TISEMAR-94083 format. One line per 3 residues: number of its first residue (from 1); their letters; for each residue z negated, y negated, x negated of C-alpha. Coordinates in Angstrom, 1 decimal. Last residue first. Example, Ala and Ser with C-alpha at 12.3 -4.5 7.8 and 13.67 -1.06 7.14 Angstrom:
BEGIN
2	SA	-7.1/1.1/-13.7 ~ -7.8/4.5/-12.3
***
This chain:
BEGIN
313	IQF	-62.2/-89.3/-84.2 ~ -60.1/-92.5/-84.8 ~ -62.6/-95.2/-85.9
310	KME	-62.7/-98.2/-83.5 ~ -66.2/-99.0/-84.8 ~ -67.4/-98.8/-81.2
307	KLR	-65.7/-95.4/-81.0 ~ -67.7/-94.3/-84.0 ~ -70.9/-95.6/-82.4
304	RIF	-70.2/-93.7/-79.2 ~ -69.5/-90.5/-81.1 ~ -72.8/-90.7/-83.0
301	DKD	-74.7/-91.3/-79.7 ~ -73.1/-88.2/-78.1 ~ -73.8/-86.2/-81.3
298	RNE	-77.5/-86.9/-81.2 ~ -78.0/-87.1/-77.4 ~ -78.5/-83.4/-76.6
295	RIR	-80.4/-82.6/-79.8 ~ -82.7/-85.6/-79.4 ~ -83.3/-84.9/-75.7
292	DEK	-84.0/-81.2/-76.4 ~ -86.5/-82.0/-79.2 ~ -88.4/-84.7/-77.3
289	QSW	-91.6/-83.1/-75.9 ~ -92.4/-80.5/-78.6 ~ -91.0/-82.6/-81.4
286	DFL	-94.3/-84.0/-82.7 ~ -93.1/-86.4/-85.5 ~ -93.4/-86.5/-89.3
283	GKG	-93.0/-82.7/-89.0 ~ -93.7/-80.7/-85.9 ~ -91.8/-78.3/-83.6
280	TKM	-90.9/-75.8/-86.4 ~ -87.2/-76.5/-86.4 ~ -87.7/-80.2/-85.6
277	GLN	-89.7/-80.9/-88.6 ~ -90.9/-78.6/-91.4 ~ -94.6/-78.6/-90.6
274	GGS	-95.6/-75.3/-92.4 ~ -98.6/-76.8/-94.0 ~ -97.0/-76.7/-97.5
271	VLK	-94.1/-78.6/-96.0 ~ -96.2/-81.4/-94.6 ~ -98.2/-81.7/-97.9
268	DLV	-95.1/-81.8/-100.0 ~ -93.7/-84.5/-97.8 ~ -96.8/-86.7/-98.1
265	PMV	-96.9/-86.0/-101.9 ~ -93.3/-87.3/-102.4 ~ -91.2/-84.8/-104.4
262	GPT	-90.3/-85.8/-107.9 ~ -91.1/-89.0/-109.7 ~ -92.8/-91.7/-107.6
259	DDL	-91.1/-95.1/-108.2 ~ -92.2/-97.0/-105.1 ~ -91.1/-100.6/-104.9
256	DEY	-93.4/-103.3/-106.3 ~ -91.4/-104.0/-109.5 ~ -88.3/-104.4/-107.3
253	LYG	-89.7/-107.1/-105.1 ~ -90.3/-110.1/-107.5 ~ -87.0/-110.4/-109.3
250	QIN	-85.1/-108.5/-106.7 ~ -85.7/-111.3/-104.2 ~ -84.5/-114.0/-106.6
247	KVL	-81.4/-112.0/-107.5 ~ -80.5/-111.4/-103.9 ~ -80.8/-115.2/-103.3
244	DLG	-78.4/-115.9/-106.2 ~ -76.1/-113.2/-105.0 ~ -75.5/-114.9/-101.7
241	VAD	-76.2/-113.7/-98.1 ~ -72.6/-112.6/-97.6 ~ -72.0/-111.2/-101.1
238	LYE	-75.0/-109.0/-100.7 ~ -73.9/-108.0/-97.2 ~ -70.5/-106.9/-98.5
235	MPG	-72.3/-104.5/-100.9 ~ -74.5/-103.2/-98.0 ~ -71.5/-102.6/-95.8
232	LNA	-70.8/-105.0/-92.8 ~ -69.7/-103.1/-89.7 ~ -71.8/-100.0/-89.7
229	FRP	-74.2/-101.8/-92.1 ~ -75.2/-104.1/-89.2 ~ -76.3/-101.2/-87.0
226	GFS	-78.8/-99.9/-89.6 ~ -79.7/-103.3/-91.0 ~ -81.9/-104.4/-88.0
223	MNV	-82.9/-102.5/-84.9 ~ -82.3/-98.9/-86.0 ~ -83.8/-99.4/-89.4
220	VMD	-86.9/-101.3/-88.3 ~ -87.5/-98.9/-85.4 ~ -87.1/-95.8/-87.5
217	IDE	-89.7/-97.1/-90.0 ~ -92.0/-98.0/-87.2 ~ -91.7/-94.5/-85.7
214	PDC	-92.9/-93.1/-89.0 ~ -96.1/-95.2/-88.9 ~ -96.8/-98.3/-91.0
211	VGE	-98.5/-99.7/-94.0 ~ -100.9/-96.8/-94.3 ~ -100.0/-96.2/-98.0
208	SIL	-98.5/-92.8/-97.2 ~ -96.3/-94.3/-94.5 ~ -95.0/-97.0/-96.9
205	ALA	-94.4/-94.3/-99.6 ~ -92.5/-92.2/-97.1 ~ -90.2/-95.1/-96.4
202	ERN	-89.7/-95.9/-100.1 ~ -88.7/-92.4/-100.9 ~ -86.5/-92.2/-97.8
199	MAH	-84.6/-95.3/-98.9 ~ -83.8/-93.9/-102.3 ~ -83.0/-90.6/-100.5
196	MLR	-80.3/-92.1/-98.4 ~ -78.6/-94.0/-101.3 ~ -78.6/-90.9/-103.5
193	NGL	-77.5/-88.7/-100.7 ~ -74.6/-90.9/-99.8 ~ -73.2/-91.3/-103.3
190	FGL	-73.1/-88.0/-105.2 ~ -76.5/-86.2/-105.1 ~ -76.4/-85.6/-108.8
187	IEK	-73.7/-87.5/-110.7 ~ -70.2/-86.7/-111.7 ~ -67.8/-89.5/-112.5
184	HML	-65.2/-91.8/-110.8 ~ -66.1/-90.6/-107.3 ~ -63.3/-90.5/-104.8
181	VPQ	-64.2/-91.5/-101.2 ~ -62.4/-89.6/-98.5 ~ -62.2/-90.9/-94.9
178	NGI	-61.2/-88.0/-92.6 ~ -58.4/-87.9/-90.2 ~ -56.7/-84.6/-91.1
175	KKL	-54.1/-86.4/-93.1 ~ -56.7/-88.4/-95.0 ~ -58.3/-85.2/-96.2
172	IGM	-54.9/-83.8/-97.1 ~ -54.1/-86.8/-99.3 ~ -57.4/-86.9/-101.2
169	TIK	-57.0/-83.2/-101.9 ~ -53.4/-83.5/-103.1 ~ -54.3/-86.4/-105.5
166	IVE	-57.4/-84.7/-106.9 ~ -55.5/-81.4/-107.5 ~ -52.7/-83.3/-109.1
163	VST	-55.0/-85.2/-111.4 ~ -56.3/-81.9/-112.7 ~ -60.0/-81.1/-112.6
160	AES	-61.3/-80.5/-116.2 ~ -63.4/-83.7/-116.4 ~ -65.0/-82.5/-113.2
157	GCV	-63.8/-83.6/-109.8 ~ -65.7/-85.4/-107.0 ~ -64.7/-86.1/-103.4
154	EVL	-67.2/-87.4/-100.9 ~ -65.9/-86.8/-97.4 ~ -66.8/-89.3/-94.7
151	PAL	-65.4/-89.2/-91.1 ~ -68.5/-87.6/-89.4 ~ -67.3/-85.9/-86.2
148	YAP	-66.0/-82.3/-87.0 ~ -68.2/-82.2/-90.1 ~ -71.4/-82.7/-88.2
145	NWF	-72.7/-83.2/-90.9 ~ -71.1/-84.8/-93.8 ~ -68.2/-83.2/-95.8
142	HTV	-68.6/-82.9/-99.6 ~ -65.3/-82.0/-101.1 ~ -66.0/-80.9/-104.7
139	ILR	-63.0/-79.9/-106.8 ~ -61.8/-76.8/-108.7 ~ -58.2/-76.2/-109.8
136	ERH	-58.6/-77.6/-113.3 ~ -61.2/-75.0/-114.2 ~ -58.6/-72.3/-114.7
133	MLK	-60.4/-69.3/-116.2 ~ -63.4/-70.0/-114.0 ~ -67.0/-69.1/-114.8
130	ESL	-68.1/-72.8/-115.5 ~ -66.3/-74.2/-112.4 ~ -69.5/-74.8/-110.4
127	PTP	-71.3/-76.1/-113.6 ~ -68.7/-78.8/-114.0 ~ -68.2/-79.5/-110.3
124	LLT	-71.8/-80.7/-109.7 ~ -74.2/-79.2/-107.3 ~ -76.1/-81.1/-104.6
121	STN	-74.1/-81.6/-101.4 ~ -71.8/-78.6/-101.9 ~ -68.7/-78.5/-99.8
118	SAL	-66.8/-76.8/-102.7 ~ -63.1/-76.7/-103.2 ~ -60.7/-74.2/-104.8
115	ITG	-57.1/-75.4/-104.7 ~ -54.6/-72.5/-104.6 ~ -51.8/-72.7/-107.2
112	PSC	-52.6/-69.5/-109.1 ~ -52.6/-67.5/-105.9 ~ -55.9/-66.4/-104.5
109	IDE	-57.7/-63.1/-105.0 ~ -58.8/-63.1/-108.7 ~ -59.7/-66.8/-108.7
106	LRS	-61.5/-66.2/-105.3 ~ -63.8/-63.7/-106.9 ~ -64.7/-66.1/-109.7
103	FMQ	-65.2/-68.8/-107.1 ~ -67.6/-66.6/-105.2 ~ -69.6/-65.7/-108.3
100	QKL	-70.0/-69.3/-109.2 ~ -71.1/-70.2/-105.7 ~ -73.8/-67.5/-105.7
97	ELI	-74.9/-68.5/-109.2 ~ -75.3/-72.1/-108.1 ~ -77.2/-71.5/-104.9
94	EPI	-76.6/-74.0/-102.1 ~ -75.7/-71.5/-99.4 ~ -72.0/-71.0/-98.5
91	AEI	-69.6/-73.9/-97.5 ~ -66.7/-72.9/-99.6 ~ -63.4/-74.7/-99.1
88	VLQ	-60.2/-72.8/-99.9 ~ -56.8/-74.4/-100.0 ~ -53.5/-72.6/-100.3
85	AYT	-54.9/-69.5/-98.7 ~ -52.5/-66.5/-98.5 ~ -54.8/-64.0/-100.2
82	GAK	-58.1/-65.6/-99.6 ~ -59.2/-64.7/-96.1 ~ -57.6/-61.3/-96.1
79	ELD	-59.2/-60.4/-99.5 ~ -62.5/-61.9/-98.3 ~ -62.7/-59.6/-95.3
76	STV	-65.4/-60.8/-92.9 ~ -62.8/-62.5/-90.6 ~ -62.3/-65.3/-88.2
73	RTN	-59.0/-66.8/-87.0 ~ -58.0/-70.3/-86.2 ~ -54.8/-72.0/-85.1
70	DMA	-55.0/-70.5/-81.6 ~ -58.5/-72.0/-81.2 ~ -57.2/-75.4/-82.2
67	AKA	-54.2/-75.1/-79.9 ~ -56.5/-74.1/-77.0 ~ -58.7/-77.1/-77.6
64	EDD	-55.7/-79.4/-77.7 ~ -54.5/-78.0/-74.4 ~ -57.9/-78.4/-72.8
61	DMI	-58.2/-82.1/-73.9 ~ -59.9/-83.2/-77.1 ~ -62.1/-86.3/-77.6
58	EER	-63.1/-86.3/-74.0 ~ -66.8/-86.0/-74.8 ~ -66.9/-82.7/-73.0
55	VLD	-63.8/-81.5/-74.8 ~ -65.3/-82.4/-78.2 ~ -68.5/-80.6/-77.4
52	TIN	-66.6/-77.5/-76.2 ~ -64.7/-77.5/-79.5 ~ -67.9/-77.5/-81.5
49	TQL	-69.4/-74.7/-79.4 ~ -66.2/-72.6/-79.8 ~ -66.4/-73.0/-83.6
46	NKS	-70.1/-72.1/-83.6 ~ -69.3/-68.9/-81.6 ~ -66.5/-67.9/-84.0
43	GKE	-68.7/-68.5/-87.0 ~ -71.5/-66.5/-85.5 ~ -69.1/-63.6/-84.9
40	ASK	-68.1/-63.8/-88.6 ~ -71.8/-63.7/-89.6 ~ -72.4/-60.6/-87.5
37	ENR	-69.3/-59.0/-89.0 ~ -70.3/-59.6/-92.6 ~ -70.1/-62.3/-95.2
34	GWI	-68.3/-64.7/-92.9 ~ -64.8/-66.2/-93.5 ~ -63.1/-68.8/-91.3
31	TVR	-59.3/-68.7/-91.6 ~ -57.3/-71.8/-90.7 ~ -53.6/-72.4/-89.9
28	YGA	-53.2/-76.2/-90.0 ~ -52.3/-78.2/-87.0 ~ -54.6/-81.2/-87.3
25	RAF	-57.1/-79.8/-84.9 ~ -57.3/-76.6/-87.0 ~ -58.1/-78.7/-90.1
22	QLA	-61.0/-80.6/-88.5 ~ -62.1/-77.4/-86.8 ~ -62.5/-75.5/-90.1
19	IGP	-64.8/-78.2/-91.4 ~ -67.0/-77.8/-88.3 ~ -66.9/-74.0/-88.5
16	GMN	-68.1/-74.2/-92.1 ~ -70.8/-76.8/-91.8 ~ -73.6/-75.6/-89.5
13	GTG	-73.4/-71.9/-90.5 ~ -70.2/-69.8/-90.7 ~ -69.3/-70.0/-94.4
10	LVT	-66.1/-69.8/-96.3 ~ -63.3/-72.0/-95.0 ~ -59.7/-70.9/-95.6
7	VNN	-56.7/-73.2/-95.3 ~ -53.0/-72.3/-94.8 ~ -50.4/-75.0/-94.4
4	INE	-50.4/-76.8/-97.7 ~ -47.0/-78.2/-98.8 ~ -48.3/-80.1/-101.8
1	M	-48.9/-76.9/-103.8
***
C-alpha cells in the first residue's frame, strides 16, 4: 500500500481538480471522475484553468504544466476511475447519504488495500464509514480552497481507522508538498472551521449591534493580527505576550463575547432576502463594482503571502 502511484479524485467543482493537480504536479497518475460527461468536461476545464493560473504566476513552467496534464485523465466511468486506484479522495457534495453510498460503491470496485479518503469539511469519519465492511481504510483529508495553493490539509481518522492508513496518508500529503495536521479525535468542523467561525460569530454580532461596519472588521483583521498570525501563530502569541496577561483579559472579556446558539440572525436575514454574497452581487458588501478585482487578485495575493512566508508552493 505504501507504493502509491495511482490516485483518483471524485468531483469536478472547486475542490476536485485542485486536489488532482497537487498529485499530478508531484508525478502521480491521477484520474478525475465526474458523475456524467458534462461534469467530466467541467473537471477538465477547471484543471486547465488552475494550471494556467500557476503558469501565469511562474509557479509552473510550460514543461511542468504539460507533465501535469499528461499525468491526468478525466472520466465519468466510476469503474474505470476506481479499479486501479490506490488512493481515492472524494470531493462530492456535502450530503452524508451521498458520500456513504459512494464509499460503499468504491469498496466493491477498488482493491482491498485502497485508501478511501474524504475531503469533507463538515462530516466526521465515523458516520462516513458506517456502511463500509472495512472501516479501517477510511480517513478524512480536508484540503483548503484553493487546494492547489493552500498548504493545509486537516487529517482525521475514526477510532476504526488503521494506524497504517494514517501513516501512509500523512506521508503522501507531505510528499506532494502539503502541510498535513493530524487531529487526535473527531470533532465537528475540525480545527480551521471551528476557529474561523468562532471569529465570524463575534464579527457578525459586532455588526448587528452597530459597533462597526463589515469593512471595519476586515480592516482590523488585515491590519493587525491577520498578518501577524502568518508568522507567529495564536498559541505562540499567547506565550509571547504572557499567559498572566491573557488570563486577566479573559477574566473580564469572555463573559461579554457573543454566545448566540445556531445561525446568527443577521446572516439568516441576508440569506432569506437572497443576498448570498459575491455570487448574487450583494451580501455583507455590494459586489457590483469590485467582484472582478477581488476574483482577479484573490489567488495572486495568496501566492504572494505564501512566498513571503517562504513556503514552497
